[in-house]
N, C-alpha and C positions, 0 to 999 in steps of 0.2 A: 416118570418122565420115559419115553419110547426109546428103544434103541436107534430107532430111525432118526429120530431128532439130534442125537447125540453122534450120530455118524459125521457131519461137516467138521463138528468141532474138534475131533479127534483127528480127522485129515489135515486140518490146519495145524495142529501142534505137532504132528509128527513131521511135517514139511518145515517147520521153523526151527526145530533142533532143540525143542525147549519142554518137549514132553518127555518124562521118566516114568520107568514101571513103578513108582511109588506115587505116581499122578502128583508129583511136585513141580511147580512153574518156576523157573529161575530166571530172573531179569540182571543181565549183566551191567556194570557201569561202563562208561565208555573207556576205552585204554588208555588214551591221551591224557585223561583225567586223574589217573590213579597215581597218588602221592607215592607211592613206591617207585613209580619210574622217574621221579625228578633228584636230580643230584647237582651238586655245585660244580660250575664248569668256570672256563677264562673270564674274566669281568670284561664287561662292554664299555665304549668310549664314544662320546659325542664326538663332532669335530670340533677342531681348534678354532677358536673365532677371536678376532682382534678385540682387545679391551682398550685402547690407546693409538693416537695417531703417531707416525712415525717420529723420532725424536732423538736429540744426540747427534746429528749428522756432522762426520767429520771433512767432509768435501760437498763443493758445488761447481760443477762446471757445466758450461765455461763461467767464469767469474764475471760478476755484474760490471766490472770496470773494463770487461772486453766489448761494451758496448756504450754507445754515446748516452748520456743521460735522458731517461725518458723512452727510449727504444725497447720494446718488447720482445721477449725473446724466450725459448724453452730452457728451462736450466734444470739438470739432473741432481739430484742431492744424493750424496752416497755417503756410506760408513754409518748408516741409519740403524737405530733400534725400534721394536715393536713389542707391547706385551701382547699375550693369550692365555686364553682360558679354555678348559673342556672338563666334562663332568666324567668322572670314573665311577661306574655304577656295578654292584656286583648281581650276579644272574645264575639260574639254573638251567640245567639243558633236560628235556624229557629223552629219556634213552631209547625209547620206542619210535616216537616220530621226530626227533632231533629239533622240536621246537623250543625257543627261548624265553625265559621270561625273567623279568628282574625281580631280584630278591633283596630287600632292606634298601636302607637310603644312601645316594650316590654322595661321592665327594668330589671337589673342585681342585684340579690342577693347573698350575700357572707354569709359564715358561716366557722367556724373554729370547726374541732372536734378534742378532745383530749381523753386521754386515750387509742390510738391506739397502735398496735403493728406488727412488721415485721420481717423477717429473713433475715441476710446477711450471707456472707461469711468471716471469721475472721481469723485471726493468734494468735497463742499463743505468749506471753511476756514473760513469765518466764524464769528467769537465773537461773537454778542449780548450786550450788556448794556444794559438800559433800566433809566435813573434816570428814577422818577415826581416828578413836582412835588411838594415836600414842604414849603416854606416860603415865606411871603410876602414882598414887597420890601422891602429895607433900605437902610442909608444907610451907609457906611464913610468916617467924617473929613469933610472938606472939598472933597477933591479928586476923588474918585472915588465910585462907589455901586454896591452890588449890585442888579441889576435881577432878583430872584429867585434863589431856591438850589433846588436838586433835592439830595436827599439819600437815603443808604440807610444804615442803621444795624444793627448788632447782626451775629451771626454767621449768613451768608447767602452763598449762593453768587452771583458776579458772572460770569455765563456759568459756565465752567467753573474760575474761581478763586475760590477760598476766602477769606473775609476771616479774619484770624487772630488779633483780639484783640476782644473785646467792647467796645464802643462806638466802634471804628473806622469811620470814615464814608468812604463813597466820594461827592465830591460833583460838581456841576456848576453852574455860575453864570455869569450875564451881567454883564459889567463895563464900565463907560464911565469915561473919565478927564473929567471936567466941564472940564477947564481945554484939552482937545484934541481932537482928533476920534478918538482911540483907544479904539474898540470891541471888544471880546474875548470870547470864550465859552472859558471855563477847567473844566478838567476835573482833579480830583487825589483825594489821600486827605489824611486828618488824622487827629489823634487825639481823643479824647473832648472837648479844649476848644474843639476848631472851630478854623477859620482865623481867624474874625473876634475871639477873645478871645485866640489865641495859645495857646502851652504844648501843642501836638499832641505826642504820642508815638506817630506812625506806627511799625508795625513795619517793618524790612525786605524783607520780602516783600512786603507790600502797595507798597514804593516799585518794585520789581521789576515786579509786576502792573500798574499803572499805566503803566509805560515799554512795554508790549506793545501798548497801544492806539493807534492811528493815526489814526483818523478817526471824528468823531460827526456824526450826523444829528439834524435837529432836526424836530420835528413840530409842526402847529398843533394847536389843540383840534379841529377836525373831522376828525384822522387824516391831513390832507395833509402829504407830506413838504415841508418849508420848503428844506432844503438839505442838503448833506455838505459838510464840512469837515475837512481835514486839519490835525492836531495837528503843531507844531514839535517840536524836541527837547525832552524831559522834562529837567526841573529840579527841584533841591531846594526846598522852599518854606521862607521864613523861620520857619515854623508846625512844621517837623519833617516835612512831610512832602512830596510831590512832585506837580508840577503839569505840566498841557501846555497851551498855549496856543495858539488860532487866532484870525485877524481876522474879523469878522462885519460885517454891515452896520448901523451906528449906528440907521438906523429900526428894525431887529428888536429892538434893546434899547431904545429908547424906545419902541416897543410893548408890548414885554412889561412894562417898567417900569410904564407907564400901565393895563395890564390883565394881571395875572400868570396870565391861562387864556389868553394870546395862544399860548403855547406851553404843551403838555402833556405831552410825552416826550422823553426823549433818549436816542437808541440807540448805544452805544460799539461800535466797530468794529473787530477787530484784524487 
């Protein structure tokens, strides 16, 4: 081979920095792939992902009984829990380039977060029954007195509850025992004879209906709500009906006894 033919090759090797005096050509491996440049580093993590719906909620506002039955509204569930998972995987770092690579199998970590909240569509559950004032104040024996009677008569709906017998009444009245400070608001059903004269023949279904109501709201003549009162357990009355009773301030009964327009309406809540 002539010297002229070798000249271009020599020039190229000199420029590339890979030609040596002993005519050995060396090819270097890429720096970033050298195993000596990889070493363990902090593990990597995937994002936390929910593995369950929210559950175990301890609160819901507003409550369903804040809205009339069937009315839709947005409700916030609070105090909820939810399960999450993520993957923890070991990794190496290239000390030259800073590049990361996974090393070995990953492991799954779990956690449960609490105190969470979310919103849902909800429907109202409150069943309202209004009992409008229907009779004047009266007395009953010597130890107690009715401070007014509210009544609904005949075949009509009480909320979504149908009265089953013509003449049956749904009554609400104020009662005070004159010999003590027992002051009560009472609600229940009776037959055509009424509580006052006895001899009621309330149908069993009406007794069941009465037991479904848990609270009563009393409204003043100007439409202002006087208060909300929770009934005790329902019990059968001596007149054949079923009554529910709750204590109220004696001042309210005295005011109503003196002026039967003091309270204008009772709203029963289920």
